[in-house]
N, C-alpha and C positions, 0 to 999 in steps of 0.2 A: 504493500499499500503507499501510496505517496501522500505527503502533506499538501493542502491546498496551496494554490499561488498566492502570494502577499503583494503581487504586482497590481498595478493601477491600470496597466495598459490592457487593450483588448487582447483576447486570446483564450484558447480552449478551456483553461484552467479557472478562468474568472467568471464564466457564466454557467447556468444551469441548463440542461438539455431535456428535450422532450420530443419523442419522436424522431431524433435524430437532428432537429433544428434547435437553434437556442431559442429559449422563452423568456418572458419578462416577468418581474415582479408586478403586483398590481400598481396602478399609476397613482402618483401622489394625491390626486384628486378624486379618489376612488368612492367618496361619500357623497359627491356632487350629484344633483338631480340634472339629467340631460333632457334637452327639449326634441330631440331627433335621435333616430337611430344612427345617422351618418355621423352625428356629432360624438355620440357614444363610442362608435367603430374607430373614429380618428383619435380618441382619447386613449383607447386601450393600446394602440401601436404595438400590436403582438409581433411585428417584424423588425423591431429594434431591440436588439439585446441589452440588459441592463445588468449591471455587476451584481453579484450575491453581496449580502450583508456580511463583510469581512469578520466583524465581531463574533458571529455566531459560526460562520464556516471555518473559522480557526480552531474550533472544537470538533470538527468532523474530518476524519481521514478517510478519503475515498481511493477506492481501487482504480482499475483501469476501465474504461467505457462505461462508466455509470451515466445513467440517464434519471435526472431528478426534476419533476414538473415544477415549475417556478411558482406555485402556491404551496408547495410542500415545507413543512418547517421541521428543521433538523437541528439538534443541539439546544434547544429551549431547556429551561430548568423543569425538573419534574415537579410533580404536586406532593412533597412530604413536608409533614409537620410532626415536630416533638413537642409535646407541652404547649401547643399553640404557636411556637416558633417556626419558621420555614427553615428545614434543614438545607445548608450550602450542597450545591451539585457542582463538583470540581472535575468529574469525568469528561469522558468524550464519547463521540459515536465514531464506530469503524465500519464502514462499508466495504465489503469484498469486490473482486471484479465483477462487471457486468450486472450491478444491482440496478433495477428499475423501482422508483418511487413514484406513485401516483398523485394526482390533484388533491390539496387539502388534508394530505396525511401528516401526521405529527410522530417525529422520533425523538423521545426525550434524551438527554445526555444522562450519562450515569452519576450516581452520587459519588462514587470512587470507582475508579476502572473503567470500563467501557459498555457500553449499550452496543453489541455487533450484530451485523447482518451478513450471513456468510455469501460465498461467490454464487452467482446466478439467481439471487432471491429475486422474486417479481411481487411487488406489493401495489395493489389496486387503490383506488381513490378513498377518501375519508376513513383512513386506517389510523388506529393511535397503538403505538409501541411504546410500553412503559421504560422507564429507567431501569437499566442494568439487566435488560433482557437479552437473551442470546437467540438469534434465528440461524438455524442450520442451512446448509448450502442446498440449492435447487428448490427451495420451498415456496410456495405460491399462497399469498394472503389476499383473499378478494374483498370486494368493498364493504366498508363498515365494520370490519374486524376489530376487536379491542385485545390487547394482548397486555396482560397485567405486568407490573413490574417484577423483576427477578425471575421470569419464567424462562425456561429452557425449552426451545422447539427443536427438535431433531431435524436430520436431512430429509429432502424429498417428501415434506408433508404439505398438505393442501389444507388450507384453512378455509371453511365455507363462509359465504356472505353474513354479515351480521353476527359472527360469532364472538363468544367472550371465552378468552383463554384465560384460566386462572390456576391452572397447575402445568407441570412439565408434560411434554408431548413427545414420546419416542418417535425414531424415525419411521419413515415409510408408512404413514398413516394418513387418512382423509379424516376431519374431523369437522364438527358443526353444531350449532346450538348455545344454549344459555343456560348452563355452563356448557362449554363444547366438550363433546364426546366423540368417540370413534363410531363412524359408520360403517355399518356390516354391508 
């Protein structure tokens, strides 16, 4: 795995990718009310790449050929409190090679250590992966799934739509439901 680029110049390490093209972050005036569809389309400017947030991306170690949708959120603090005080999250997020992360997906950084996604992991839209979770190689996570913090998911697992994963999952399983269970 390589570290993210710290350069401010345009380049393949400074942008997030989606479907092989550079994608943008939401426009700065995203809360504005538009009077026409054309005005809205011009404001989106999906064809103009924007740099990723360097302060968060410095906490994300990406492998080769990763595709991260522009609206995905990687490396934010998790939701952990002890006696009403937020726990510091000083860990990182590690992505293996060829990882794809869909729109509006959140991968929390670890409290200590790393939240890890193995090689060839495919994550659909609207997925939440909690801090210190470990996702094995060639795992597919479909839309709306939630993976609890500190859970380990084995290699070659398929997690069904809207599943809530609350305990470790061995390799080579298909799971679904709330709580997620193996499908026969």
